N, C-alpha and C positions, 0 to 999 in steps of 0.2 A: 089142402092149404100149402103143403110143402111143394107140390108141383106148380102151384100158382107163383110162389116165390121164385122157383127156379126159372119159370118162363119170364118173369119180370126182369130178373138178373140177366138172362140171355138177351132179352130185347134191349136192355140198356147197353150191353156190349155191342150188339148189332148196330145200334144207332151211333155210338161213339166211334166205332171202327169205320163206319160208312158216312160219317158226318159231312165230309166235303162233298161227296157225290150226291147225297140227299139234298143238300142245299143248292147245288149247281146244276144237276141233271137228275131230277127226282125219279124218273122212270127207270133209272139204272138200279133201283131197288129190286126190280124184277129180272134184271140181267146180271150185271157184275156182282151186286150184293148177294143175291141168292146163289149164283153159280159158284162163288168162292166161299160161301158160308161153310163153316166147319161141320164135319160129319155129326158131331155130338150136339149141335145146336138145335134147340127146340124150334126156333124160327124156321130152320131148314126143314125139319120134319113136318111142320104144319103147312108150309107154303111151297115146297119144292115142285108141286104140280103147276105152279105159275111160271116156272122157268121157260123162256121162249123156246120154241121147237127148233130154231136154227142154231142153237148153242149146244154143244156137247163137250164137256171137259173130260177127256180120256184119262188124264192123270188123277189118281185118287186125291180128294181134297184133304186138308189138314184135319186132324182129329179134334182139335180144340182151338179156341181163340188165341191170337198172339199175346205175348207177354206184356206189351205196352198198354197203358190205360186209354190214351187219347192220341189222335193224329190230327194235327192242324195242317191244312194245305190250302193256301191261297196265292202264294208267290208263284210267279210264272218262270222264274229263273232260280239257279242255286242260291241257297241261304248261306251266308258267310259267318254270321254271328247271332247268338241268342243270349239273353240275360234275364234272370229272375229279378223282380223288384225285391228290396229288402224285407217288405212285409209279405212276400210270397203270393200276393194276390194277382200279380200281373206278370206276363212274360212278353218280352219284346224280341222281334226278329228282324234282321237286316239282310237284304238280298241284292243280287246282281241286277234285279229289276229296278234299282234305285229307290225302292219303297221300304219304309219301316212299318211293321204292323204290331199292334198291341193286342194281347189276348187275355181273356179272363181265365185264370188257371183252374177254376172250379168247373165252369160250364164248358170251357173249350171254345167259346164264341169269340170272334174278333170284335174288339171294342172300337178301335180307331185305326186309321191308316194315315201315315205321315209322309207327305210328298214335298220335297224341297231340294233334294240332291239331284244332280244331272248325270250321275254315273253310279257305279257299284257302291253300295254302302258296306264297308268292311268291318265295322265294329260299332256296338252300342253298349251303353253303360248307364245304369240308374244312379240318381243321387241318393244319399243315405236316407232321406226322408220320403223317397218313392214318388216325389212330385215332379221331378225333372228327368229328362233323358238326353244324354249326349250321344251324338253320332259322328262317325268319321268316314270320309268317302274318298274314292278314287278321283273325285272332281277337285281335290286339294282343300276341301273345306271341312270345318267342324261346325255343327249346328247344335244348339241346346234348345230342347223342346219343352214347352209347358204342356204337360200331359192332358190337362183339362181343356185348354183352348185350342190345342193342336198348332199353336203359333210357334214358329221357329225363330231363334235369336242367333245372329252371327256373333262369333267372338271378335273382339276388336283388337287390332294390333298387327304386327308383321305376320303374315300367313305362311303356310307351307308352300314350297315350290314344286312339290310332287305329291303323289297319292298319299293320303293319310291312312295308315294301316291299322292303328289301334287307338283307343281312347279309354280313359278311366277317371272316375271321381276318387278323390282321397276320402277315406272313411270319416274324417272329421267334416267333410263337406266344404272345405275351404278352397281346394284346388281341383283343376281338371288337367290331366296330362294327355298329350297327343304325340304319337310316334309316327314318323313318316319315312317314305323312300328317299326324301331329300337329305337323309343322314342327320336329322335333328330331332330332338324332343322339345316340345314347347309346353310351358306351364302357364295356366290361365287362372285368373281369379274367378272362382265359380259363381260368386254372387254378382260381381260387376261385369263378368265375361270380358275382362281385359287381359292383355298380355303381361306376364310377370317376369319370365326368364326363358331364355333359350339355351338348351344343352346341346353343344356340338359334339358329335361322335368323332373322335380323333382319327379313326381308321376309315372314315368315309364309306360306311356301309348302311344299308337300309335298316330301319328300326321296325321289326315285325310285331312286337308286343310290348305293352307297358303295364305295370302292376304296382300298386301301392302296398306297403306293409300296413298291417291293421292298426298300427299306432300313428300312421300317416307321416312317419319320419323318413322312410326309405322309398326309393323308386327303383324297381327292377326293369331291365330292358332285355328283350330277346332280339339278337341281331343276326343279320344275314352273313356275318363273317364267322358263324358257327359258335359264337361265344355269348355269354351272359354278363351284363354289368349291373352293379348296384350303386346307386347314387344317394348321397345325402341331400334330401330335397331342400332343406333350409339353407345350406351353404353352397349347394351346387357342385360340391366336390365328390369324387368317387370315394366310396367307403374303403375299397381295396385298391391297392396299387396295381394289381393285375386283374385281368378278366378271369371269369370262371370258365375254364376250358375243359372240354371233354367230348363235345359233340363233333361229328364229322360232316355235318351239313347244316343248312339253315336252322336257326332256332325259331320255331313258329309261335311259341307260347311260353309265358312265365307267370307264376302265381305264388304268393306267399301262403304259408299255413296261417290259421287264425291267431296263433301266438307269435307269429313272425319269426320263429326260430328256424323254420325250414323254407326252402324255395324249391318249387318244382319247375323243370324246363322240359318242353316237348320239342322234338326236332324232326326234320325231314329224313334223318338217318334211321328212323323207326324206333328210336330209343327215348326213354324218359329218365332223366337224372333228378335225384333229390339231393339238395345241397344244405350244408350247415351255414346259416347266414352269419354266424358269429366268427367262424374260422375260414369260410370259403371252401371247406373240404367237401368232396363228393361223398355222401353217405351211402347212396344206393343207386343202382341202375335197374330199371324195370324193363324186361324184355317180354315180347309176346305179339306185338303188332308186326304185320308183314309189309307195311308200307309207311309212308310219312305219317307222323303223329302231329295232328293239327292243333290239338288243344289238350290241356291237362290242368285240373284244378282239385284242390282239397275240399272236402265237405266242411261245413261250418262248425262241426264238432271234432274235426281232425281225424275221425275214425275211418274215413274213406277217401279215396282218390278216384276220379273218373277221367278217362282219356278217350279222345275221338280220333279216328284215323282214316287215311285214304284207302285202307283195306276194307272199307265199308262197315267196320265194327266199332262198337263202344265197349270199353273194358272197365270193369269195376275192380278196384284193389282195396284190400282191407288191412288195417293196422293190427299186427299180432302182438303177443306178449313180449317179444323181443324188440318191440318198437320199430318194426320194419313192415313195409307194405308188401302184401302177397296177392297173387291173382285170386279173385273170387268168382266172377261171372263174365260172360260175354254176351252182349246184346247184338243180335244179327238180323234185324228187320230192315235196315236201310238197303237201298238198291244202288247206291252210289257213294262217293266220298262223304265221310262225316266230318264237317268243318268245325263243329262246336258242340260241347256237352257241358252242362252246368247242373249244380245241385240247387234245389229249393233251400231256403234259409233254415227250414226245420230239418233238413237232411233226410226227408222221407221220400223225395222224388228226384228223378234225374230227367232232364229234357235234353234231347239231341236233335241236330239238324244238319243238313248238308246239300249235296248235289242233286238229290232226288226231289228237291223243293218242298220237302215235308218236315214237320216237327213231330217227333214222337216223345211222349211223356211216359216214363217208366216208374212203377211203384216199387219201393222197398218195403219188405214186410215189417210189421211193428217191432220185431226184435232186431231188425236191421242186420240180419245175417246173410240174406240172399235176396235178390230180386225175384218177383213172382215168375215161376215157370220158365226160367231162362235156360236155354241150352248151353251147356258148358263142356260137353264131351267132345265136340269136334270143331275144327276151324272152318270158316266159310270161305270158299274160293269162288269168285265170280266165274260164271260160264262164259268162255270166250270163243268157242267154236262149236257149231252144230252142222251135221252133214246128213242129208238124205241120199239114198241111191237115186239114180236117174230114172228108175222104173216107176211109173205112176201107181203101181200096185205094190210099192215098197213094203217089205215086212219089218224093216228096222230103220232106226235112225241112231246116230251116235253123237255124243257130246264130250267135251273136255273142259276142264277148269284149270286153275292155277296149281293143281297137284299133279301127281305122277300117273293118274289112272285114266283109262279110256272107258266110258260107260256106253254100253250097247242096250238100246231100248226097243221094246216091242211096239210097233206102230199100231194105233187103234185102241190100245189099252193103256199106254203111257207107263207100263210097268218095266222095271229093270230086268233085262235078260242076262247080262253078264258084266262083270268088272274085269277089264283086261289090264294086268299089271306087269310091266316089264321095264318101263322107263324109270330113270333115276332122278329126273328133274321135271319141271313143268312141261305138260304136253301142250303144244301150240295150235295144232290143227289135225283134223281127220278127214278122210276122203274114201268113198266107196268106189270100187270098180264098176263098170257099166252093168255087168251081169250080177252084181251084188255078192259075188263069191268072195271078194277080198276087201279088206279094210286096212288102210294105211294110216299110220300116226307119226307125226313129226314133233320133235321135242327140243327143249333147251339143252338137253344132255348131248346134243350134236348128232343124234342118231335117229333112224327111221325103223319102225317095225311094220311088217305087212302080216296081217292076221287072216286066218281062214275063218270066215264068218260062221260056218256050220260047226266046226270042231272047236272054235275059239282058241286055237293054238297059233303061235307065231310061226310063220313059214320062212320069212327072210328078215335079216337084221343088217342094216347098212350103217357104217360108222365113219365114213371117209370125210365128212364135212369138218371144217375147222372152226365152226361157230354154230350157234343155235339154228335149228332148221325151222323155218317159219311156215312153210306150206308144202304140200305134196299134191300131185295130180296123176291119175292113171291115163294112159293113152287109150282112146276108144277102140282102135283096131289092131293094136300091136301089144306085145307083152312087155310094156315099158312103164316105168314110173319116173316122173320128173320131180325134182325137189328144189326149193328156193331157200337160201340160207343167209344169215347175217355175215357170213364170210365173203359176200359179194358174188358168189358163184352159183350157177345152176348146174345140177348134175342129172344125168340120165342113167337109169338103172334097168338092167335086164331081169325080168321075172321068169326065169327058167330054172331047171334043176340045179344048174351051176351058177345061178344068178349072181350078178355083181355089177360093178361100175362099167358102163359102156363108154361114156365121154363126159366131159364137162365144158360148160360154156362160160366164158368170162368176158364181160363187157361193161357191167355196172361198176360205178365208182363207190357206191354205198350198198348197204344190205338189200337183198332181194326179198320182197314181201310176198310175191304171188307168181304162180306159173299156171299155164293152161295149154292144152293141146287143141288143134283144130279137129273137126269131126272125122277127117280121114287120116289123122295122125301124121300128116306131112309137114305141119308147121308147129312150132312151139313158141309161145310168148311168155315173156317175163316182165314183171313190174317192180320197180325199185324205189328206194328212198332218195335216189338221185333225180327224181321227177321224170324218169324216162320209162318207156315201154320198148323192149327190144324183141325183135322177131328172129327166130333161128330155124335152120333146117336140120331136123334130127335124123334124117335118112342118109344124106350124103356123107362121105367120109370126112372125118375131122369135125370141128365145131364151126360149121358154116353160118356166118352172120347174114341175115336177109335184109332187115330194115330197122330203122329207129323212128319212134313216134315221141315227139318231145314238146308238146304244147302245154303240158301241165306245169303249174307254178308251185307245186308242193309234192311231197312224197305220194307215189301211186300205191294204193292199198290192194287193188285186185284187178284182174284182167280175165276176159272170157271171149270166146269165138261165137259167131253166129253159126247156125246149122249148115249153111252152104259154104262156110269158111271164106266168105267174101268180106265180112265185116269183123271188126274187133272192138270190144267195149272195155274201157278202162275207167276205174273209179278212184278218186283222189281224196285225201284226208281233208281237203279244203271244201268238201261238199259238192264237188263238180263231177260230172261224168262226160266222157267224150266217146262218140261212136266214130270209128275210123274206117276208111276204105283201104283194105289191105293192099290192093294192087298199086294204088297211087300214093298211099301213105298220107293222104289228106284227111282232115276231119270232116265228117258228114254232118254231125250235130254236136252241140255242146250244151249240156243241161246243168242247171243249178237245182240240186235236189234238196237243199236245206239242211242236210246233216251228212256226216260221214257214214258209210255203210259198214256193217260188221262182217259181212260175207259177200262173196262175189255174186253178181247177178247171173241169170241164165235166160235163154231164149225159150219162148213158148209159141208154137205154130209159126215160126219163122219171123213174123213181124212184131211180136210182142216181147218186150224186155221185162223180166220179173225181178224185183228186188224186195227186200223186207218192207219197203214203203208202199208197195203195190205194183201194178202192171202198167207199162207205158206202151202205147201204140206208136211205133216208130214212123208209120206212114202219116201220122198227124203232125210230125215235127217239121219246123222250118229248116231248110238246108243252111249249113254254116256258110257265112259270108265274111271273107277277110277284110272287106272294105268298111265294115261297120261292126258294132258290138252285137253279136248274134247269139249270146248265151240266153237260153230260154228255160222257163219253169214248166215241167211236164204236167199233164193232167193225169192224175192217178186213177186207175180203175181196179176192180177186184178187191181182194183183201190185202191189207197192209197195216203198218203202224204209223202213227203220227210222228213227226220229226222229234218230238220230245219223248216219245215212247210211252206215253201215259194212256193212249187209247189204241184199240184195234179199230180199223176203219174199213168201210165198204164204199167203194166208188168215191173215196176222198172224204167221206162223212163219218164222224165218230159214232161207233155202235156199241163198244164194250170198253168200259173204263177199267184201268189196271191200278190197284193200290200200289204204293211205293215198293213193297217187298216182292211184287209180282212183275215189276217192270224189267224189260230185257236189258241185260248187259250184252246179250247176243240173241238173235232171233232168226228164224228161217221159215220159209213157205215151201211146201212140198210141190212136186211137179203136178199134182192134181189140183193145185191152186186153192184148196179148201182146208188142208191140214196145216195148222200153224203151231210151231214149237217155240217156246220162250225159254231161254236160259237166263236165270236171274242172278243178280249180284250176290244173293245169299247162297248160291249154289243149287237152288231148286231148278228142276226142269219140268215144264208144263206142256201138255199137248192138248190142243183144241181142235174139234171138228166144227166148221162153221159153214156148212154147205146147204142144208136142206131148205131153209127159208129164203135167204137172201138171193141165191142164184136163181131159184125158181121165180121169185118175185121180180127179179130183173128181166127174165124172159117174158113174164106176163105183162109187165108194164111197158115193154117195148112194142106191144101190139095195141089194138084199138080199144080193148076192154081190160078191166082190172077186176079180178074176182073178189068176193066179199072178204076173204081172209086178208088179202093184201090191203084192202080199203081199211079194215079195222086196225091193222098194224100202222098204216100211214097216218090215220087219224090220231092214234095214240102217240105216235112219234111227234106229230105237229103240236099236240097239246102239251107234251112234256119237254119240248125243246127250250133250253135255257141259253143257248147260243146259236148262231146261225148254222153251225156245223154239227150240232149234236142231235143225232136221230132219237136216241133213247134217254 
């Protein structure tokens, strides 16, 4: 009996965790859901033999299920705001996709979808009776929705002249407040939906957040001038003659405590301030987030405070006996910026949402002392650089996050081989030498370490840069290392017993993001935030400039050479790539790849360009033509990621869904084209082998006949497809 209950509970968690993919691509139950199922799961134990033969996850799976209860995922773009209804039965979400969705908080099912805005919906708020929902949008409008009929009502009167950033109902249900980038707050009669009054912000700064006190007398404003204001709603006058000052960047969020005696403000300066509303004095500053804090609210019993941040985390703070809020727990399952976090009205749950397009619902234990199974012992740093050696039989890969450590991993097992600790600030990038003997790391501490891969000891340490070092690259045929820095310089280092600085190249007007050597080490390219790619001669005496490539319209993030050193490829943060003819300096092809790359592409067999999105056959591309718009979208082949990074693809078709916490902040495909490594926003690193089925099936289907195994898989894929691009 006990084992049956355990199985039912595990099945319930399996369904809740995979709810989105079960509904939208059900055959992913046998792929994504089983592959990522925790080691202790009964479902995994019973059905792991059903995992498709072409998937092998080298990294050990998690021991147990994640700490959140439910995951809602239907939005196709980042979520900006969420709100619980006062009766805690519904949850509303607003997104950059211009859609508002309403969810049942018990079942996790989507109840309704509200479409009426033409741009990003920045904020949503329920009426006190839970029957109405107000929404504020970048399209400059405010809509009030009847939740039952899905009918939107426009407010009547003088509208905002710029994006509306925030909206709130007064607790007595009489007023709606809206704050805008047009430097005004407008008050509306909630019942008649007519204009009542406009509050003009004297310093002409955007209003990012509005919040009523719980007695409906005061209205707090979070402003882009780094300050907080409190207004008397009835008279329209400021309660205080001065602003509440203390933040050093935009105030993103303000909220009153339930008894209105305190006000919390969250800022892009990564700090949270708690204010005494009677005196205007700052009572406390909460520190812990490593990036902008987007949201902070009190629980409805005042015992808790929850904050959401661009550092991908949600933090829970608890009220102690000294009447101060102290850190309690950190929620670390989001893979992107967390825009909003809110309490249910019974203070037993927290919902969070953000840039990974998902909503996570977290449970607080009955004694409300700690969330379930939440990790609090370590900070999460998103992985932002992954490196393989160029040997197709590479033994190692390396990763770095926002901390000071370089991690060396065993290829094939996904196990950690070594932590390399020498840097004093965040490590920005890593790179292997061609023979995999050396590993170089570049850091925000303005230094470079070169490590012996076998002994794991540092061999060279270079400190001559005057700013953070963004990237390093080994010369293929010479004992050199090149480095790109925020100090606008490229430096060339000699890797000999007396190793040191050989020369420096200066030509960029802004920071240098990337460097690369040609295969014969006779040319060195650098890519910068000044939108340029510069070509240098590292062999000739002095810092000899060769050529400039300047067709990009935004900062260039990476650059790489073709094996024959005749072509150069540069990738830009505006989602474009250009293939250049090195001799003439002219563009050969310009590609729109749909997203910015997290690492430089590389060439495979001369004619194929490999990125984390897949492989592009350059022989299929149309030549660049100055006389017409000739930017083109590539046809992806091989393994890669979808532009939104929520699927692994084969030949441009979705094959393996990635839950939000497994989505890459950085990703890499090895030279063998079948090993995929994902660096997650949570700091996790995952290695997959995806070779045995798909590549063999591709070879088989290219001939006249298809064997029975392939027919079975294709039939199953066709039967389970929920979209034109989803195989499984």
